[in-house]
C-alpha positions in Angstrom: 0.0 0.0 0.0 1.5 3.3 -1.1 1.8 6.3 1.2 -1.2 8.2 -0.4 -3.4 5.0 -0.3 -2.4 4.4 3.4 -3.2 8.0 4.3 -6.6 7.9 2.5 -7.5 4.5 4.1 -6.6 5.8 7.6 -8.7 9.0 7.0 -11.7 6.8 5.9 -11.4 4.8 9.1 -11.4 7.9 11.2 -14.4 9.3 9.4 -16.3 6.1 9.8 -15.4 5.5 13.5 -15.0 8.7 15.4 -18.2 9.3 17.4 -19.5 5.8 17.0 -20.4 3.6 20.1 -17.5 1.6 21.4 -20.0 -1.2 22.3 -23.0 -1.7 20.1 -26.2 -0.5 21.8 -24.4 0.3 25.0 -24.0 3.9 26.1 -21.8 3.4 29.2 -18.5 2.5 27.4 -18.8 5.8 25.5 -17.9 6.5 21.9 -14.8 6.2 19.8 -12.5 9.2 20.2 -9.6 9.9 17.8 -7.2 8.3 20.3 -9.3 5.1 20.3 -9.3 5.0 16.5 -5.5 5.6 16.4 -5.1 2.5 18.7 -7.3 0.5 16.3 -5.2 1.7 13.3 -2.0 0.8 15.0 -3.3 -2.8 15.6 -4.6 -2.9 12.1 -1.2 -1.8 10.7 0.5 -4.7 12.5 -2.1 -7.1 11.3 -1.7 -5.8 7.8 2.0 -6.2 7.7 1.7 -9.8 8.9 -1.0 -10.6 6.4 0.9 -9.0 3.5 4.0 -11.1 4.3 2.1 -14.4 3.9 0.0 -13.4 0.9 0.4 -14.5 -2.7 -0.5 -11.5 -4.8 -2.1 -12.0 -8.3 -0.9 -10.8 -11.6 -2.4 -7.5 -12.9 -2.1 -4.1 -11.2 -5.8 -3.8 -10.5 -6.1 -7.3 -9.0 -3.0 -6.7 -6.9 -4.4 -3.4 -5.7 -7.7 -5.0 -4.7 -6.2 -7.9 -2.9 -4.0 -5.6 -0.9 -7.2 -3.6 0.0 -8.7 -7.0 1.0 -5.7 -7.7 3.3 -6.1 -4.3 4.8 -9.8 -4.7 5.4 -9.3 -8.0 7.2 -6.6 -6.5 9.3 -9.0 -3.7 10.2 -11.8 -6.1 11.0 -9.5 -8.1 13.4 -8.3 -4.9 15.1 -11.9 -3.8 15.6 -13.0 -7.1 16.9 -10.2 -7.0 19.5 -11.4 -3.5 20.4 -15.2 -3.9 20.5 -15.3 -7.7 21.4 -18.1 -8.4 18.9 -17.6 -9.8 15.4 -20.9 -8.5 14.0 -20.3 -5.0 15.2 -16.7 -5.1 14.1 -18.0 -6.1 10.6 -20.4 -3.2 10.6 -17.8 -0.7 11.6 -15.2 -2.1 9.1 -17.7 -2.2 6.3 -18.6 1.5 6.9 -14.9 2.4 6.5 -14.5 0.1 3.4 -17.5 1.7 1.8 -16.1 5.2 2.2 -12.9 4.0 0.4 -14.9 2.2 -2.3 -17.0 5.2 -2.9 -14.0 7.5 -3.0 -12.2 5.3 -5.5 -15.2 5.7 -7.9 -15.6 9.4 -7.6 -13.5 10.5 -10.6 -14.9 7.9 -13.0 -18.5 8.7 -11.9 -18.0 12.4 -12.7 -16.4 11.5 -16.0 -19.4 9.2 -16.9 -21.8 11.9 -15.9 -20.1 14.3 -18.3 -20.2 11.8 -21.1 -23.8 10.7 -20.9 -27.2 12.2 -19.8 -28.9 8.8 -19.7 -28.7 7.1 -16.3 -28.5 3.8 -18.0 -25.6 4.8 -20.2 -23.8 6.4 -17.3 -24.0 3.2 -15.3 -23.0 0.9 -18.2 -20.0 3.2 -19.1 -18.9 3.0 -15.5 -19.2 -0.7 -15.2 -17.5 -1.4 -18.5 -14.6 0.9 -17.5 -14.3 -1.0 -14.2 -14.0 -4.3 -16.2 -10.8 -2.9 -17.7 -9.4 -1.6 -14.4 -9.4 -2.6 -11.6 -11.4 -5.7 -12.4 -9.5 -6.6 -15.6 -7.9 -9.8 -16.7 -5.8 -11.8 -16.0 -6.6 -11.3 -12.3 -10.3 -11.5 -12.8 -12.3 -13.7 -15.2 -15.7 -12.5 -16.3 -18.2 -12.3 -19.2 -20.4 -9.3 -19.9 -23.5 -8.7 -22.0 -26.5 -6.5 -22.5 -29.8 -8.1 -21.5 -32.7 -5.7 -22.0 -32.3 -2.8 -19.5 -29.5 -4.5 -17.7 -25.8 -4.9 -18.1 -24.9 -8.4 -16.9 -21.4 -9.2 -15.6 -20.7 -12.8 -14.6 -17.6 -13.1 -12.6 -16.1 -16.6 -12.6 -13.0 -15.7 -10.7 -12.3 -13.0 -8.0 -8.8 -12.8 -6.6 -10.0 -11.0 -3.5 -12.3 -13.9 -2.7 -9.4 -16.3 -3.5 -7.4 -14.6 -0.8 -10.3 -14.7 1.8 -11.2 -18.3 0.8 -7.8 -19.3 2.0 -8.4 -17.7 5.5 -10.5 -19.0 8.4 -14.3 -19.1 8.4 -14.6 -15.9 10.4 -12.6 -14.1 7.6 -14.8 -15.6 4.9 -18.0 -14.6 6.8 -16.5 -11.1 7.1 -16.0 -11.0 3.3 -19.5 -12.1 2.6 -21.0 -9.4 4.9 -18.7 -6.6 3.8 -17.2 -6.8 0.3 -20.1 -8.7 -1.1 -22.5 -5.9 -0.1 -20.8 -2.8 -1.5 -22.2 -2.9 -5.1 -25.8 -2.4 -3.9 -25.2 1.2 -2.6 -22.8 1.8 -5.5 -25.5 1.2 -8.1 -27.7 3.8 -6.3 -25.1 6.5 -6.6 -24.0 5.6 -10.1 -27.3 6.6 -11.7 -30.7 8.0 -10.7 -32.9 4.9 -10.2 -29.9 2.6 -10.4 -30.0 -0.8 -8.8 -27.9 -3.9 -8.5 -29.1 -7.5 -8.4 -27.3 -10.7 -7.8 -28.7 -14.2 -7.3 -25.4 -16.1 -6.9 -22.0 -15.3 -5.6 -18.7 -17.1 -5.4 -18.4 -16.5 -1.7 -21.5 -18.5 -1.1 -20.1 -21.5 -2.9 -21.7 -20.7 -6.3 -19.8 -21.0 -9.5 -20.4 -17.4 -10.5 -21.2 -13.9 -9.2 -24.1 -13.1 -11.6 -24.3 -9.3 -11.3 -27.0 -7.2 -13.0 -26.6 -3.5 -13.3 -29.9 -1.8 -14.0 -30.9 1.9 -14.6 -33.7 3.7 -16.5 -33.0 5.2 -19.9 -34.2 8.6 -18.9 -33.8 10.6 -15.7 -36.9 10.6 -13.4 -39.0 13.7 -13.8 -39.1 16.0 -10.8 -42.2 15.7 -8.7 
């Protein structure tokens, strides 16, 4: 992870955590202060260094970047679980931070697609097709894409981030399913007015494919 990426990731964690309850649903332990978050970040950095040493990184810049982000997210989850003592709540907190990073990484491309197209559907499809080149390009990822009516369907047959998590323990795999596998739902909503994301199967559930459908209307909704 480069210096800029590390700074941004740490900033996202602080934005997601400062002010949140230290124990889910319990007022007495108080809320996360910056000093508490810095302690979590120090633990996460140690976890990350250890995870990175033992990781086999894939070919392809985008795939490598995503796997490194996956290692960081697991390191953060484990640091948070140690801090809050609750795996479900640690997953929620870590996912909020991961979402901020995921959204931020899409900002420039989302603006570019908005400039290129007025149609919400075209904006969404431009964004997804660009993502299939980077960071979800081959050879790290394997996928097929096609238009199907109003939807752009992208079937992922291989995900290197899931490959990394699959080699970890069951707690890590469950974290992946409850965090990374949820991020495209809100992403679709910000990609286009009326946008939505559907998926019936996923690799992390033991299926042979992540069958993603990206759907948006052709025309913007009229103001009420």
